[in-house]
C-alpha positions in Angstrom: -25.2 -11.9 0.7 -21.8 -13.0 -1.2 -18.9 -13.2 0.3 -16.3 -10.7 -0.5 -12.5 -11.7 -1.1 -10.4 -9.0 -0.6 -6.6 -9.0 -2.2 -4.1 -6.4 -1.2 -0.1 -6.8 -1.8 0.4 -6.5 1.4 -2.1 -7.9 5.0 -1.6 -6.6 8.0 -3.7 -8.4 10.5 -6.1 -5.7 12.4 -5.1 -5.4 15.9 -6.5 -4.1 18.9 -8.9 -0.8 18.5 -6.8 2.2 18.6 -3.7 0.5 18.5 -2.8 0.2 14.8 0.1 2.3 13.3 -0.6 1.0 9.8 -1.5 3.2 6.9 -5.0 3.8 5.5 -5.5 1.6 3.0 -5.2 -1.3 5.5 -7.5 0.2 8.1 -10.2 0.8 5.1 -9.6 -2.5 4.0 -10.3 -4.1 7.4 -13.3 -1.8 8.3 -14.9 -3.3 4.8 -14.2 -6.8 5.6 -15.6 -6.7 9.0 -19.2 -6.0 7.7 -18.7 -8.9 5.1 -17.9 -12.6 6.2 -15.0 -13.5 3.1 -11.0 -13.0 3.1 -8.2 -11.0 3.3 -5.6 -12.6 0.6 -2.3 -10.6 0.1 1.4 -11.0 1.2 2.7 -11.6 4.4 5.6 -9.3 4.3 7.8 -12.6 4.7 9.8 -14.0 2.4 11.2 -17.6 2.3 14.1 -19.4 0.4 11.3 -21.0 -2.0 7.8 -20.7 -3.3 5.4 -22.9 -2.1 2.3 -21.4 -3.0 1.2 -22.5 1.0 -0.9 -19.8 2.8 -1.5 -19.2 6.4 -5.0 -18.2 7.8 -5.8 -16.5 10.9 -8.6 -14.0 12.0 -7.9 -11.4 14.3 -10.1 -8.2 15.4 -13.3 -10.4 13.3 -11.1 -10.6 9.6 -10.3 -13.5 8.8 -6.9 -12.6 6.2 -4.5 -15.7 4.2 -1.2 -14.8 4.2 1.6 -16.4 1.3 5.5 -15.7 2.3 7.3 -14.7 -1.4 11.2 -15.6 -2.5 14.0 -12.8 -2.1 13.4 -12.5 -5.9 9.6 -11.7 -5.6 10.4 -9.0 -3.2 13.2 -7.1 -5.1 11.5 -7.3 -8.9 8.2 -7.0 -7.7 7.6 -5.2 -4.5 11.1 -2.6 -4.8 11.1 -2.9 -8.3 8.5 -2.8 -10.5 6.0 -1.4 -8.5 7.8 1.1 -6.0 11.0 2.1 -8.7 8.4 2.1 -12.1 4.7 2.1 -11.4 4.7 4.3 -8.0 7.1 7.4 -9.2 5.2 7.0 -12.5 1.8 7.1 -10.8 3.1 10.0 -8.5 4.1 12.3 -11.8 7.9 11.8 -11.7 9.0 9.9 -14.4 12.2 11.4 -13.6 12.5 8.8 -10.9 11.3 5.8 -12.7 13.1 2.9 -13.6 12.3 0.3 -16.2 13.9 -3.0 -15.9 13.3 -6.3 -17.6 13.2 -7.8 -14.6 11.3 -6.4 -13.1 8.3 -6.5 -15.2 9.2 -10.2 -15.3 8.6 -10.3 -11.4 5.8 -8.4 -11.7 3.9 -10.9 -13.9 5.6 -13.9 -11.7 3.7 -12.7 -8.6 0.5 -12.0 -9.7 0.3 -15.3 -11.2 1.2 -16.9 -8.2 -1.0 -14.9 -6.4 -3.5 -15.5 -8.5 -2.8 -19.7 -8.4 -2.9 -19.2 -4.6 -5.8 -17.6 -4.4 -8.1 -19.7 -6.6 -9.1 -22.0 -4.7 -10.6 -20.2 -2.2 -12.7 -18.6 -3.8 -16.3 -19.8 -3.9 -18.8 -19.2 -7.0 -20.8 -16.7 -5.9 -17.8 -14.7 -3.6 -17.0 -11.0 -5.2 -12.9 -10.4 -5.6 -12.1 -6.9 -4.6 -8.4 -6.4 -6.5 -6.5 -3.3 -4.3 -4.1 -1.0 -5.9 -1.1 -0.8 -8.0 0.5 -3.7 -7.7 -2.0 -6.4 -8.7 -3.2 -4.8 -11.8 -2.5 -8.1 -13.9 -4.3 -10.4 -11.1 -7.9 -10.5 -12.9 -6.1 -11.4 -16.1 -4.3 -14.1 -14.5 -7.4 -15.5 -12.3 -9.4 -15.2 -15.8 -6.6 -17.8 -17.4 -7.2 -19.8 -13.9 -11.3 -19.9 -15.4 -12.9 -18.0 -12.7 -16.1 -16.4 -14.2 -17.0 -14.8 -10.7 -17.1 -10.7 -10.5 -13.9 -8.7 -10.0 -12.9 -5.6 -9.3 -10.0 -3.4 -9.1 -9.9 -0.5 -7.1 -6.7 2.1 -7.7 -5.9 4.3 -4.8 -2.6 6.2 -6.3 -3.3 8.5 -9.0 -3.9 7.4 -12.8 -1.2 9.7 -14.6 -2.2 11.5 -18.0 -2.2 9.4 -20.7 1.2 11.1 -21.8 3.0 9.6 -18.8 1.6 6.3 -19.1 3.0 5.7 -22.4 6.3 6.2 -21.2 6.3 3.5 -19.6 7.1 0.3 -21.7 4.2 -2.2 -22.7 1.8 0.2 -21.4 -0.7 -1.1 -23.6 -0.5 -4.6 -22.2 -0.6 -3.5 -18.7 -4.2 -1.3 -19.2 -5.1 -3.9 -21.4 -4.8 -6.7 -18.4 -7.6 -3.5 -16.4 -10.1 -5.0 -18.8 -9.9 -8.8 -17.3 -11.8 -6.7 -14.6 -15.7 -6.1 -14.5 -15.8 -2.6 -12.6 -12.7 -0.5 -12.4 -13.0 2.3 -9.9 -10.5 5.5 -9.1 -10.3 7.9 -6.4 -11.6 11.0 -8.5 -13.5 12.1 -11.5 -9.9 13.7 -12.9 -7.8 10.2 -12.4 -11.0 8.6 -14.0 -10.9 10.7 -16.9 -6.8 10.7 -17.3 -8.0 6.8 -17.6 -10.4 7.1 -19.7 -8.6 9.4 -22.3 -5.5 7.1 -22.7 -8.1 4.2 -23.2 -9.4 6.9 -25.9 -6.2 8.1 -26.9 -4.0 5.5 -26.9 -5.9 1.9 -27.2 -8.6 3.2 -29.9 -11.1 3.1 -27.1 -14.8 4.3 -27.1 -16.7 6.1 -24.5 -20.2 4.3 -23.9 -23.4 5.2 -21.4 -23.1 4.7 -18.4 -20.2 5.0 -17.1 -18.6 2.2 -19.4 -15.2 1.9 -22.1 -14.9 -0.3 -25.3 -11.8 -1.8 -25.9 -9.4 -4.2 -26.2 -12.5 -6.2 -27.8 -14.1 -6.0 -24.1 -16.5 -3.5 -22.4 -15.6 -2.2 -19.0 -17.4 -0.4 -16.1 -15.6 2.8 -14.1 -16.1 5.4 -12.0 -14.8 7.3 -9.1 -15.6 6.2 -5.6 -13.3 8.1 -3.2 -12.8 6.8 0.1 -13.0 7.5 3.6 -12.4 6.7 7.3 -14.2 5.6 9.7 -14.8 8.9 11.1 -17.0 8.1 14.6 -14.3 6.0 16.0 -11.1 7.8 14.7 -13.1 10.5 17.0 -13.8 8.2 19.9 -10.5 7.8 19.8 -10.1 11.3 21.8 -11.8 9.1 24.9 -8.9 6.5 25.4 -5.9 6.6 27.7 -3.1 6.9 25.0 -5.3 10.2 23.3 -5.7 12.0 26.2 -2.4 11.9 27.3 -0.6 12.0 24.1 -2.7 15.4 23.5 -1.7 16.7 27.5 1.9 15.8 26.9 1.7 18.0 23.3 -0.7 20.5 24.9 1.9 21.1 27.7 5.3 21.3 25.3 3.1 24.1 23.8 1.7 26.1 26.2 2.9 28.8 25.1 3.2 28.2 21.2 0.6 26.9 18.8 1.5 23.4 17.3 1.5 22.8 13.6 1.6 19.0 13.2 1.8 16.7 9.4 2.3 13.1 9.6 3.2 11.2 6.5 5.0 7.9 5.6 8.3 9.4 4.3 7.9 9.6 0.8 8.9 12.2 -1.8 5.4 12.2 -3.2 4.3 13.5 0.1 5.7 17.3 -0.4 7.8 17.1 2.8 10.3 19.1 1.4 8.9 21.4 0.2 7.0 21.5 3.4 10.3 22.3 5.3 11.2 25.0 2.9 7.3 26.8 3.4 8.1 26.4 6.9 11.5 28.2 6.5 10.0 30.8 4.9 7.0 31.6 7.3 9.8 31.5 9.6 11.7 34.1 7.5 8.6 36.4 7.1 7.5 36.0 10.7 10.4 36.7 12.8 7.8 38.1 15.4 6.0 34.2 15.6 9.2 32.3 15.6 9.0 31.6 19.1 5.4 31.3 19.1 5.0 27.9 17.1 6.8 24.4 17.1 5.9 22.4 13.3 5.9 18.6 14.4 6.8 16.4 11.7 6.4 12.7 12.1 7.4 10.7 9.1 8.1 6.7 9.6 10.7 5.4 7.3 9.5 3.2 4.3 10.5 1.1 1.6 14.3 1.7 2.7 15.6 -0.6 -0.3 15.0 1.8 -2.9 18.0 4.5 -2.9 15.3 7.4 -3.8 14.5 7.0 -0.3 17.4 6.9 1.3 17.9 10.2 -0.9 15.1 11.8 0.7 15.4 10.6 4.4 19.0 12.8 3.4 17.8 15.9 2.4 15.3 16.0 5.4 17.8 15.2 8.1 19.8 18.5 6.3 17.0 20.6 6.1 15.5 20.4 9.4 19.3 20.2 10.9 19.4 23.9 8.6 16.5 25.4 10.3 17.0 24.5 13.5 20.7 25.5 13.7 19.1 29.3 11.9 16.0 29.9 13.9 16.2 27.9 17.0 17.0 29.8 20.6 18.1 28.4 24.0 15.2 27.4 25.0 13.3 26.0 21.8 13.8 24.7 17.9 11.3 25.4 16.2 10.8 21.9 14.1 10.5 18.5 15.6 11.4 16.1 12.9 10.6 12.1 13.9 11.5 9.0 12.5 8.7 6.7 14.0 5.4 5.4 13.9 2.8 6.0 16.6 -0.5 4.0 17.4 -3.9 6.0 15.7 -5.0 6.6 19.4 -1.9 8.9 19.7 -2.2 10.2 16.4 -5.8 11.4 17.1 -4.5 12.6 20.6 -1.9 14.7 18.7 -4.2 15.9 15.8 -6.7 17.2 18.7 -3.5 19.0 20.4 -2.8 20.7 17.0 -3.6 23.9 16.2 -2.6 23.4 11.9 -2.6 20.3 10.3 -0.1 20.7 7.4 -0.4 18.1 4.6 1.6 19.1 1.2 1.8 16.1 -1.5 2.9 16.8 -4.4 -0.2 14.3 -5.3 -1.4 12.2 -3.4 -4.7 9.8 -4.1 -6.7 10.7 -1.7 -4.4 11.2 1.6 -6.6 9.9 4.6 -4.0 12.0 7.2 -6.1 15.3 6.1 -9.4 13.3 6.8 -8.3 11.9 10.1 -7.0 15.3 11.3 -10.7 16.3 10.7 -12.1 13.8 12.2 -10.2 14.6 15.6 -10.8 18.1 16.1 -12.6 19.2 19.2 -16.1 20.8 18.0 -15.7 24.1 20.5 -12.2 25.0 19.4 -10.6 23.4 15.7 -7.5 23.4 14.6 -7.7 24.9 10.9 -6.6 22.0 7.8 -3.9 23.5 5.2 -4.2 21.2 2.7 -2.4 20.7 -1.3 -4.5 21.4 -4.2 -3.0 17.8 -5.5 -4.5 15.5 -2.9 -7.4 13.6 -4.0 -9.0 15.3 -0.2 -8.6 18.6 -1.9 -12.1 17.4 -4.0 -14.4 17.1 -1.1 -12.2 19.2 1.9 -12.9 22.7 -0.1 -13.5 24.7 3.4 -9.6 23.3 4.1 -7.1 26.1 3.2 -5.9 24.7 -0.3 -1.9 25.9 -0.7 0.1 24.9 -4.2 2.7 22.6 -2.0 5.4 23.9 -4.8 5.3 27.4 -3.7 7.3 28.4 -0.1 5.2 31.7 0.1 1.6 30.1 -0.2 2.9 27.5 2.3 4.1 30.5 4.4 0.6 32.9 3.7 -1.4 30.0 4.8 0.0 29.6 7.9 -0.4 32.7 8.8 -3.6 32.8 8.3 -4.7 29.5 9.9 -2.5 30.7 12.9 -4.8 34.0 12.8 -8.2 32.5 12.1 -10.8 33.7 15.0 -13.0 31.2 16.7 -15.7 32.0 14.4 -14.5 30.9 11.1 -12.4 27.5 12.3 -15.8 26.3 13.8 -17.8 27.5 10.5 -14.6 25.4 7.8 -14.4 22.5 10.4 -18.3 22.2 10.6 -18.2 22.1 6.8 -15.3 19.6 6.7 -16.3 17.6 9.3 -19.6 16.7 7.4 -18.4 15.2 4.5 -15.6 13.2 6.2 -18.5 12.0 8.1 -20.9 11.2 5.3 -18.5 10.0 3.0 -16.7 7.5 4.9 -15.2 4.3 4.7 -18.9 2.7 4.9 -20.3 5.0 1.7 -16.9 4.3 -0.1 -17.2 0.3 0.4 -20.8 0.1 0.1 -20.7 1.8 -3.2 -17.8 -0.4 -4.6 -19.4 -3.1 -3.7 -23.0 -2.2 -4.8 -21.7 -1.2 -8.0 -19.8 -4.9 -8.3 -23.0 -6.5 -7.4 -25.2 -4.4 -10.0 -23.4 -5.4 -12.5 -23.7 -9.0 -11.8 -27.2 -8.3 -11.8 -27.7 -6.8 -14.4 -25.6 -9.8 -16.2 -28.1 -11.9 -15.0 -31.0 -9.9 -16.6 -29.4 -10.4 -20.1 -28.5 -13.1 -20.5 -32.5 -14.9 -19.2 
């Protein structure tokens, strides 16, 4: 079997089972690599006065990782700049927040070139290379310049926006053209795949070929939708761990006379946190008899503090949570608890299980693995209810959730009331359908479907050559 070389912007070596507080992408990649010999390559998260191209290798929890340090200018221009001030808001339909700066683009190209030059000696002739996310779109182009002939796949974890939005990006044509240096490009949903195809047809003068292929820029590219999942069995199993049980017991005791509504998200404007707070505020205003019956806990670890938009949303959420508590708190209770810190996965598993409602309201999201983790953590005998934004990629799979428009405080309020009043038989019926999907379309199915597609392309090329 071929080795799998996984490349992502950031590499976080896996910790002990249940101990991680990292995001869904890191967990999914670690789970994928445990099944394959190979390497996980990317940025260490550290900066150095001068880029050397030297990498550090270590093995942790069955995963071999190779990391490089970046210069401070790389960090500011490539990561804080083009990745998080340009591509991230653009992909999440926030062109009002998109910053266009030539230095950002230069830093983005420079770091992708440096990644390629550092990675190239590690790749053996039969390896499959799997590149992840918007930080590294041009990486295949740079590897091809270094005469790498291996099959290279790319998976986009965030949404691909409508072609009219992509066209607002300076040098958008060159960016999309670099995707055609990959052999396979995968998207989370059919919607995002179709948006990419529309760009290729409308902006690049390309054509759609049979078998999920696109032709443009003088090259042919295989594309497909590969919805990412979680290790559902492992996450459900975390309920047996001491920290999960302790967290569950603490929250159950704290809400013994109340129903717990929980949200867990990285602090980001794409997650619909302001809209969520406003929807909960509307619920309190609409249902005065329920004000003392609920507690809304929002866990939102701070991220990207060097980006102004993130500083602004933190200030707005601080003000919103204070206003809501000031208006609706009583002597012995607050309706909202807002926490800016990370928690271990086993602690989150216990938290999800204690909740009557999981509130997931992104304005736009590639998939949203929190929704799937909430489902996996529930008790089969007494499951909670998932309230989910229709604009999360997960909504295509989790149709038995209560789907809402996060821009409507009224819809959030009504869904919360319905979820809290839902009878046990309906909760069990909905949860069983959700859990069946989360279990079937898990991280293993995602990994295998993508890798098999990439291997299949290699087999077809060999067959054609012979």
